[in-house]
C-alpha positions in Angstrom: -56.8 -15.5 -78.9 -56.9 -12.0 -80.5 -53.6 -10.6 -81.7 -52.2 -7.5 -80.1 -52.5 -4.3 -82.2 -48.7 -4.2 -82.7 -48.8 -7.9 -84.1 -51.7 -7.0 -86.4 -49.9 -4.0 -87.7 -46.7 -6.0 -88.6 -48.2 -9.4 -89.7 -51.9 -8.8 -90.2 -53.9 -12.1 -90.1 -51.2 -14.2 -91.9 -49.6 -17.3 -90.3 -46.5 -16.3 -88.3 -43.5 -18.6 -88.7 -40.8 -18.6 -86.0 -38.1 -20.9 -84.8 -34.5 -21.3 -83.5 -31.2 -22.1 -85.2 -28.8 -24.8 -84.1 -27.2 -22.5 -81.5 -30.5 -21.7 -79.9 -30.8 -18.2 -81.4 -34.3 -17.2 -82.4 -35.1 -16.5 -86.1 -36.9 -13.2 -86.9 -40.6 -14.0 -87.3 -41.9 -14.3 -90.9 -45.2 -15.0 -92.6 -45.9 -18.0 -94.7 -48.1 -21.1 -95.3 -45.8 -23.7 -93.7 -45.8 -24.5 -90.0 -43.1 -23.3 -87.6 -40.2 -25.7 -87.0 -37.6 -26.0 -84.2 -39.6 -24.1 -81.7 -38.1 -25.1 -78.4 -40.0 -25.6 -75.2 -39.1 -22.8 -72.8 -37.5 -24.1 -69.6 -38.0 -20.9 -67.6 -41.0 -20.2 -65.4 -41.7 -16.5 -65.4 -43.3 -16.1 -61.9 -43.0 -12.8 -60.1 -41.7 -12.7 -56.5 -44.0 -11.8 -53.6 -44.0 -8.0 -53.1 -42.5 -6.9 -49.8 -45.6 -5.2 -48.8 -47.5 -8.6 -49.1 -44.8 -10.8 -47.4 -45.9 -12.7 -44.3 -42.5 -14.3 -44.0 -38.9 -13.4 -45.0 -38.5 -16.4 -47.3 -42.0 -16.6 -48.6 -42.5 -18.2 -52.1 -45.2 -17.0 -54.5 -48.3 -19.2 -54.6 -48.2 -19.5 -58.4 -44.8 -21.3 -58.1 -46.0 -23.8 -55.5 -49.3 -24.4 -57.4 -47.4 -25.2 -60.6 -45.0 -27.5 -58.7 -47.9 -29.3 -57.0 -50.0 -29.6 -60.2 -47.2 -31.0 -62.1 -46.2 -33.6 -59.4 -49.4 -34.8 -57.9 -53.2 -35.3 -58.4 -56.2 -34.5 -56.4 -56.4 -36.5 -53.1 -52.5 -36.9 -52.9 -50.6 -35.8 -49.9 -48.2 -32.9 -50.1 -45.5 -32.7 -47.5 -43.5 -29.5 -46.7 -41.0 -30.2 -43.9 -39.8 -26.6 -43.8 -43.2 -24.9 -44.3 -42.4 -21.4 -43.1 -45.5 -19.3 -43.7 -47.4 -22.2 -45.2 -47.5 -21.4 -49.0 -47.3 -25.0 -49.9 -50.1 -25.9 -47.5 -52.3 -23.1 -48.8 -51.6 -24.1 -52.4 -52.3 -27.7 -51.7 -55.5 -26.8 -50.1 -56.7 -24.8 -53.0 -55.8 -27.7 -55.4 -57.7 -30.3 -53.3 -54.6 -32.0 -52.1 -54.1 -33.3 -48.5 -51.1 -31.7 -46.8 -48.7 -31.9 -43.9 -46.6 -28.9 -42.9 -43.7 -29.0 -40.4 -41.7 -26.1 -39.0 -39.5 -25.8 -35.9 -40.6 -22.3 -34.9 -43.8 -21.4 -33.1 -43.6 -18.0 -34.9 -44.2 -19.9 -38.2 -47.1 -21.9 -36.8 -48.8 -18.7 -35.6 -48.5 -17.2 -39.1 -49.8 -20.3 -40.9 -52.8 -20.6 -38.6 -53.7 -17.0 -39.2 -53.1 -17.3 -42.9 -55.4 -20.4 -43.2 -58.2 -18.5 -41.3 -57.8 -15.5 -43.6 -57.9 -17.4 -46.8 -60.4 -20.3 -46.1 -62.4 -18.9 -43.2 -63.1 -20.3 -39.8 -64.6 -23.5 -41.1 -61.2 -25.0 -42.2 -60.2 -27.8 -39.9 -56.7 -29.0 -39.1 -54.7 -30.5 -36.3 -51.7 -28.9 -34.8 -49.3 -31.5 -33.3 -46.6 -30.4 -30.9 -48.1 -27.2 -29.4 -48.5 -27.1 -25.7 -52.1 -27.9 -24.6 -51.6 -27.6 -20.8 -49.7 -25.5 -18.3 -47.1 -28.3 -17.7 -46.5 -28.4 -21.5 -46.0 -24.6 -21.6 -43.6 -24.8 -18.7 -41.5 -27.4 -20.5 -41.4 -25.2 -23.5 -40.5 -22.2 -21.5 -37.6 -24.0 -19.9 -36.3 -25.4 -23.2 -36.6 -22.2 -25.2 -38.1 -19.0 -23.9 -38.5 -17.4 -27.3 -40.5 -20.3 -28.6 -42.6 -20.0 -25.5 -43.1 -16.2 -26.2 -44.2 -16.9 -29.8 -46.6 -19.6 -28.7 -48.2 -17.5 -26.0 -48.5 -14.5 -28.4 -50.3 -16.9 -30.8 -52.9 -17.6 -28.2 -54.2 -14.0 -28.3 -53.7 -13.4 -32.0 -50.7 -11.1 -31.6 -47.9 -10.5 -34.1 -44.4 -11.3 -32.9 -42.4 -8.2 -32.5 -39.8 -7.7 -35.3 -36.1 -7.5 -34.6 -33.4 -9.6 -33.2 -33.8 -11.7 -30.1 -33.0 -9.8 -26.9 -33.6 -6.5 -28.6 -37.4 -6.2 -28.2 -37.2 -3.0 -26.1 -39.9 -4.4 -23.8 -42.2 -5.5 -26.6 -42.7 -9.1 -27.3 -45.8 -8.7 -29.5 -48.3 -6.3 -30.9 -52.0 -6.3 -31.8 -53.2 -3.4 -34.0 -56.8 -2.2 -34.0 -58.7 0.7 -35.5 -59.1 3.7 -33.3 -62.1 6.0 -32.8 -61.2 8.1 -35.9 -61.2 6.8 -39.5 -57.6 5.8 -40.6 -56.3 6.0 -37.0 -54.9 2.8 -35.5 -54.1 1.9 -31.8 -51.6 -0.6 -30.4 -51.8 -3.3 -27.8 -48.3 -4.0 -26.5 -47.6 -7.5 -25.1 -44.9 -8.7 -22.8 -44.4 -12.4 -22.1 -42.7 -13.6 -18.9 -41.9 -17.2 -18.2 -40.5 -16.6 -14.8 -41.8 -14.8 -11.7 -43.3 -11.3 -12.2 -43.4 -8.3 -9.8 -44.6 -4.7 -9.7 -41.3 -3.7 -11.5 -42.5 -5.6 -14.7 -45.8 -3.7 -14.6 -44.0 -0.4 -14.2 -41.7 -1.2 -17.1 -44.8 -2.1 -19.3 -46.4 1.2 -18.3 -43.2 3.0 -19.5 -43.3 1.2 -22.8 -47.0 2.2 -23.3 -46.1 5.8 -22.7 -43.0 5.6 -25.0 -44.9 3.9 -27.8 -48.2 5.9 -27.3 -50.0 2.5 -27.1 -53.6 2.1 -25.9 -53.3 -1.1 -23.9 -50.5 -3.2 -22.4 -50.8 -6.9 -21.6 -48.4 -8.9 -19.3 -48.7 -12.6 -19.9 -47.1 -14.8 -17.2 -46.9 -18.5 -16.1 -47.8 -17.7 -12.5 -50.7 -15.9 -11.0 -50.1 -12.2 -10.3 -49.5 -11.2 -6.7 -51.5 -8.5 -4.9 -48.7 -5.9 -5.4 -48.7 -6.7 -9.1 -52.5 -6.3 -9.4 -52.3 -3.0 -7.5 -49.6 -1.6 -9.8 -51.7 -2.6 -12.8 -54.8 -0.8 -11.6 -53.0 2.4 -11.3 -52.6 2.6 -15.1 -56.2 3.4 -15.5 -58.4 2.7 -18.6 -58.4 3.1 -22.4 -61.8 4.5 -23.4 -63.3 3.7 -26.8 -66.0 6.2 -27.9 -67.0 4.1 -30.8 -67.7 1.0 -28.7 -68.8 3.0 -25.6 -66.6 0.9 -23.3 -63.6 1.1 -21.0 -60.7 -1.4 -21.1 -58.1 -1.8 -18.5 -54.9 -0.1 -19.7 -52.7 -2.8 -18.1 -54.1 -6.3 -18.2 -52.6 -9.4 -16.5 -53.2 -12.8 -18.1 -51.8 -16.1 -17.1 -51.0 -19.1 -19.4 -53.8 -21.1 -17.6 -56.3 -18.3 -18.3 -55.3 -18.2 -22.0 -55.6 -22.0 -22.4 -59.1 -21.8 -20.8 -60.1 -19.2 -23.5 -59.7 -15.8 -21.8 -58.9 -13.0 -24.2 -57.5 -9.5 -24.2 -60.1 -7.0 -23.3 -60.1 -4.6 -26.3 -62.4 -3.5 -29.1 -63.8 -6.5 -31.1 -60.8 -7.8 -33.1 -62.8 -9.6 -35.7 -64.3 -6.3 -36.9 -61.3 -4.0 -36.6 -58.2 -6.1 -36.7 -55.2 -4.9 -38.6 -52.6 -6.9 -36.8 -51.5 -9.3 -39.6 -51.1 -8.7 -43.3 -54.2 -10.2 -44.9 -53.9 -13.1 -47.4 -56.6 -13.0 -50.2 -59.7 -15.0 -49.4 -60.2 -18.3 -51.2 -63.8 -19.6 -52.0 -62.9 -23.2 -52.6 -63.8 -26.2 -50.4 -62.7 -26.4 -46.7 -61.1 -29.8 -46.1 -59.4 -30.9 -43.0 -55.6 -30.7 -43.2 -52.7 -30.9 -40.8 -50.0 -28.6 -39.5 -47.2 -30.0 -37.3 -45.0 -28.0 -34.9 -41.7 -29.7 -34.3 -40.8 -28.6 -30.7 -37.7 -29.3 -28.6 -37.9 -32.5 -26.4 
C-alpha cells in the first residue's frame, strides 16, 4: 500500500516502528530495522451509523456491521436467524454473503419494509416465503379484529404504500401514502390512502375528499373489508378525475378498493409505479445471486 504524502514527508521509505507501553499508551512512531513489538489488536470496530436520510427504520443498523458479524460467525450455506429483524438488515447482509436466513418481526409495518427492500436490492427475481400474513378475507378479518393497526399496515403493503408517520390515532385521516412523479420534472404527486376495517359510508368518502383538498393530493383510496354501497360509490364519483398529461390518462380521484379485490390482484389506478415510484427510500441495488430465503411475520393468534 502506498504511503500517504504526510507519512512520506515524516518517515520516507524507512521501516516504521510503533508499539504500546504496559499501560496501553502508544509510543511515538520511530524508524529502525527491528520489527514493531507490543502492537495490540484493536477491539473497536469503526463503522459509521446509517445516515438519517437513508434510514428505512428507526433502529436500523449499518450493513457493514451485520456483514462483519455474519462473516465472523458463519460460513456460506449456514442459516442466519434474526428474531427481531426490523427493516431486514441481517437478512439483506446474509443474502449478499450467500447465507440462508430467517427473519421474524411482530409488526406488519416491518414486513412491508423488508419486502420492498429485498425487491429494491435484489430485484423481482428473489424468492422468499412470508409466513403469517393473511392470504384470505377471513384471515384479514381476524387480523383486523385482533389489531386494527396491524391490519392497516398489511393492507397498505398490498398496494405498495408507505405507512403514514406519526403516533397511532394521530394520522389526520391518512393511513398511508404513495408518491409518484408529476407531469413536471421534479414535481411529485401524492396518493392518500385510508383503511377501514369496519363498515363504510358516504361520510368516509367525504372525509377523504377533505383530506385530499387539505393535502393537495392527486388521488385518494379508501380500502375496506366490505363492498361499497351505492351511496358510497355515488359520493366517490363526484370527486372527478386526476388527469396526467404525460401518460394521457384520467384516473378516478377517489377510488374504492376492497380487501378481496386486493388479494385478487387489483391495484390502485395511477401512473405506472414501477417507472415513477418515489414512495420508499431506495436501498442500493445488489448484483449478487438471487437465492430463495424466508421472512416470517409473527401475528397475534
